[in-house]
N, C-alpha and C positions, 0 to 999 in steps of 0.2 A: 244368751237367752235361748233356751230350748222350750218352745211353746207346746202345750198339751191341754186341750179342752175337751170336756164331755158334756155336750148339751143334752138335757133330759128330753127324750122324745115322748115320754109318757109318765104321768104321776105315779104309776105303779112300779116304776123302776127305782130301786133304792141303791145308792152308792155308799159303801161302808168303809173303803180304804183306797188310798192313792199311793203307788209305789213307782220310783224310778230305779231302773237297773242298767248296768253297763256290761256289755258282752266282753268277757276276758277270755279269748280263745273259745273253748267249747263250753265254758261256764258263764254264768251271770252273777254279778255282784251288786247288792243293793247300794244305791247311792243316796236316795232320800225316801222316807216313809212318813205318811200322815194318817193318823186315826183320830176321829172326832173327839174321843175321850182322852187323847194324849197329845202332847206337844210334838212338833215335827222332829224327826230324827234323821241324822246324816251319818251313816256308818262308815262311808268311804273317806270322808274328810270332815271332821267336826270343828275345824278352825274358823269357820264363818265364811270361808270362801264360796261355799255352796249354800243356796237358800231358795225358798219358794218366793215367787213374785207376790202371790196372794195365797194365804192359807185358806184353802177352800176345797170341797170335794168335786166341784165342777171345773175349776181352773187350777191345773197342776203345773203351770209354767215355771221352769227352773232357771235360776240365775247362777252362773259360774264366773266369779271375778275375784282376783285377776286370773287370767287364763294361763295355763301351763301346757307345754308340749305333751305332757302325759295325759292331759284331758281328752286328747283326740281319740275317737272311737265311735262305736255304735251304741246308742242309748234307746231303752225301751220304757215307754210310759204305760203303766197298767192300772186300770180301774177295777176294783172288786165290786160287782153289782149283784142285785137280787131282783128278779129270779133268773137273769141271763148268764150269770157267772162273770168271769174275767173278760174285760175288753182292753185291748192294748194298741199302741201305735209306735212305730219305729222311726228314729231320726239319726242321721249320721253327722258327726261333728268333725270337720276337716280343719286343721290348723296350719296356717302359712307362717313362715318365719323369714323376715327380711335379713339377708346375709350381710356380713361385714366384708367389704372388698378392699383389697390392697394390692399394690404391684411395686416391684423394686428391681433394680439391676443387681447383678452379682459382680463383684470385682474379680476379674479373671486375668491371668497372665497370657500374653500373646503365645500362640502355639499352633500345632498342626492337627489337633484332635478336636472333634465335635464335642462340646460341653455346654451345659446350661449357662446362658449369659443373663437371663432375666426370669423372674418367677411372678406369677399372678395368682392370688388366693381369694376365693369366695367362701368365707367361713360361716358355719352355723345357719345355713339357709335351708328352707323347705318350701317347695321342692328343690332339688339340686339345681345349681346355676349352670349355664352354658358359657364357656369361655373360648374366645378366639383371639388371634393376634393380627394386627395390620402392620405390615413392614415391607419396605422396598429393599430388603436385604436377603441374601441367600441363606435362609434358616428354616427349621421345622419346629413344630411344637406338639406337645402331647398333654393329656390331662388325666388326673386320678381323683377318685372319690373316697371319702372316709365317713361312715355313718357314726354319729355321736350317740351317747347313751340316751339323750332326750329325744332322739328321732330326727334331729337335724343332720344336715350333710355338709361336709367341707370339701370343696373342689379346689384342686391345685393344678396349675398349668405352667409348664416350663418352655421357654424359647431356647432352642439349641442351635449352635452354629460354631464354625471354626473361628476363634478370636484372632483378629489381625489388628495391626496398628491403625489401619484406615477406618476400622469400625468404631474406634473410640469416639465418644460424644455423639454418635448417631442415635436417632430417636425412633422408637417403635411404640405401638399403642396396644394396650390390653382392653378388650371389649367384653363386658360381662352382661349377660341377659338372664333375667329371672322373673318369675311370675309376679312378685311383689313390686317390681320396678316398672314404672310407667314407660320409661325409655331406657335403652341400654346405657350402661355407665362406661365411659371411656377414661382410661387412666394412662397418660403418657409415661414412658420410661426412657431415660437417657442411658445408653450403654457406657460402661466403664471398663476399658481394656487397658491393662497395665503393660507398658513396653519400655525398653531401654531407650536412651536418648538417640534421636536422629540428628546428625551433625553435618554441617557444611561450613567451609571457611570462605568468607567474602572479603573483598577489598583489593585483591591482586589484579591489576590491569595490564600486566606484561609490559609495564613501562617504568620499572624501578631503575633509576640511573644514579650514578655517583653524585653525591651532594644534594639529592632530592630530599626535601624536608616533609615531615608529617605524613609518612606512609603508614597506613593502618590496616591491620588484618582483624576481622571480627569472626568469632566462633559462634555461628548461629545454631542453636539446638532447641529441640522440643521433645517432650516425652511425658509419660504419665506414670508416676508423679513428675512434677517439674524437676529439671536438673538442679542439683544442689552444689556441685563442685566443678570448677574449670581449672585446667592446668595446661601450661605451655612448655614445650621443650623442643630440642633438636636431636637428631640421631646421636650426636656426641654427648648429649645430656644437658649441658649448660647453654644459656642464651647469650648472644653477643652483648657487649657492654652498652651498645647504643640502643638497646631494646628495653622498653618498659612494659610490664604486664599490668593491665587494669581490668581485672575480672575476666570477662569474655573477650576483651580487646587487647591486641598486641600493637604497641605504638613504637614506630621507629623515628626518632627525632631527626636523624640525618643518615641517609643511606650511604653505606660504604661497602667495600668488598667483603667485610665480615658477615654481612646480611645475605650474601650469596650462598644460601643453604636451604634446607628443608625444615619447615616448622610443623610441629605436631601439636594438635589440640586434643585434649582428653576430657570427656564430660561424663559425669557419674550421677545416677539417681538410685533409688532403692531397688530397682529391678536389675540394673546392670551398668556397664561402662562401655563407652564407644570412643574410638579415637580415629581422627582423620589427619591427613598430611597435605601440606601445600609447599611446593617447591618454588623458590624465588630465584629469578635470574636477574642479576645486577648488570646493567649495561654501562658502557663508558659514556655514551651519549643518549639523549632522549630518543625514544622510538617515534620518529616523525610519521611513520605510516599510521600508527594508532592515533597520533594527534590529528593527522589529515582526515582520518575517518570521523573523528569527533567534530572537527571543523566542518566537514561536509554535512554532517547531520544538522549542526547548528545553522549553517548557511541555508540548507534546504528548508528548515523551519522558518527562517527569516524571509526567504523568497516566497514561501507559501503565504505568509502574513501580508507581504507587500502585494502579491497578486490579488488576494481577497480585497485589500483596501482599494486597489485600482478598479476592480470590477464594481465594487460598491459605489465609488465616486462616479464612474461612468453611468451607472444606473440612475443615480441622483441627478446628474446633469441632464440626461435624456428626459427624465420625468419633468424637470423644471422647464426644459425647452418645449415640451408638449403643453405644459400648463400655460406658458407665455403665448404660444401660438394660438391656443384656444381663446385666451383673453383677447388677443389682437383681432381674431376673426369676429368675436362678438362686438368689438368696438367698430369694425369696418361695416358690420351690418347696420349699425345705428347712425353712422355719419356719411358724408359725401365720399365719392370715390377718391382714392389716394393716388391716382395716376392721371396723366394728361391724355384726353381722348385724341385719336389720330385726326389729322386734317381731312376735309372732304376731298373726294377724288376730283381731279380736273376733268371738266366736261369739254369735249371737242365740239359738240353740236351747239348751235345757237340756242339761247334760252327759249323755252316754249312760249309762244305768244308775242315775241319781239321780232319785228321785221325791219330790215335795213333798206333804204332806197337803193336802186341799182347803181346810181352814180357814186354811192359811198363805198362800193366794194373795192374800188381801186385807190381809195384815199388812205394814206398811212394813218394809223391810229395814234393819237397822242393823248397823254394824260394831262388834262387841263386843270389848272389850279387858279382860282380867282383870288386876287388880292384886294380886299375891300378898302384897304388903307389908301390906295391910289385913287384919287378922284379924277373923273373925266374932265379933260381941259380941251376946249375947242381949238385953242391956239396950238396945241401939240397933238395933231391927229395921228402921228406915227407912234405915239407912246402906247404900248399894249396895256390892256387892263388885266391881263393874267400872265402867269409864268407858264411857259410850256416845259413840262417835265419830260425827260426822255422816257420812252417806253422801254420794256425789257429787252427789245431787239436792238435799240439804239444806245444802250448803256455802254460806257467805256469799260474796259477791263479794270478790275480793282487794283491791278498793279500799276496802272498809269495814273490813276487819280484816286483821291480819297473820297469815300462816300460821306455825304452830308447826313446829318441827323434825320432830315426829312426823307432822304432816299432809303436809309436803313429802315425807317418806320414803314414806308410805303411798300417796300419789297416784301414785307410780311403779309400783305393783302393777297387774298386768293387771286390767281391770274384770271379767273372768270370775269372779273369786273373790268378788265381791259377792253372787252368787247362792247362795253356799254359807254365808252368815252369816245369823243370825237375831237379832232384838232381843227383849229381855224385854218382856213385856206381854201383853195379852189375846190369846188365841189361840195363844200360844207354848206348846209342850209343857213340862210341869213337869220340872224337873231335866233339861231336854232337852239335846240335843247342840248345843253352841255352837261354831261354826267361825269363827275369826278370820283375817283376811288376814295378820295378823302371824305366826300360826302357819305359814302357808304360806311366808312369807319365811324 
């Protein structure tokens, strides 16, 4: 839509014609013309793609649909007026084209020369796109532009490097930026480098001995494209009769001296052929050094497992003991003491507030025990009413006599109570106060 309006500033100004022109170099070409007495005319394109929005002498807005790249240019809207003459306005139509972007790898053969390994193309865009590569590989890239007949531009960028087998299946990224793209477009590319097979022979452990069974050699190979053919041979050409070929595997059912040779594996793909050799030494007896090494490795692994198990068990036991100790401490806080308190210290001084008569200081102390079952009988004045128990000083050694149950029991009484007991005899008060250890118990 190219807008063009002529508001009348005075009723004396008359508009007689409206014309749209396009600048074509140094010349102008009519695009649309309108006269009040004639229908609109479109000399540049009469297919209906170009038309007036409103057929009017005051509104000459032009519609171009669908738009083509060739429609880009400078347009002039002109009003023929009286009495001022022609009045015009200029507008520029710029056309953008969204490009078509692609990127791909090129199949290249491994070599020593720098060649393109990937190409990225932004076709039919306007303005031209900007292309760059993101890669962690030692390569360089360049770009070229081609202007098409409709004014669009095709940009091509190549990523160049020396192709090696290590670069096969590596990934790089083509990044395309252009005015019509809201964000740059990233296109990943996986490189494809063709190389002959890379071969190794596995399975020989330097312990092939006579009568060993199921000895196997394997021909491990990789390449691009994948290897298609494996073959086994010896320097003499033929294989021993005890050997079986199973594709990339060579199986020896029973090792004998005929296997004491060099085996050759040859692998082929479409790029080339590779061969490797493996010399086999057949021993009369097993190689115990190799077996010892293997046994040592296995033993080390087992020892490590046992050590870990022991440490784990110790940790668990320690934690359980801590838990039990904590629970026991909690129980001790809630209940009575779990130990027997020590006995009171023996006092040498007399108990405070107790005084003995002077005449009692020389009286030997005896522990008196009153027997209530014996009644007082006047006819028997010599019969004692109590039993005199020996004091600690008068006791006979345990080796000479056996202790009675009473003695064993009274011996457990604190010695401090001996000072509070009196024996009957001279110097003792008549009908005095008799204190027995048994009474205290």
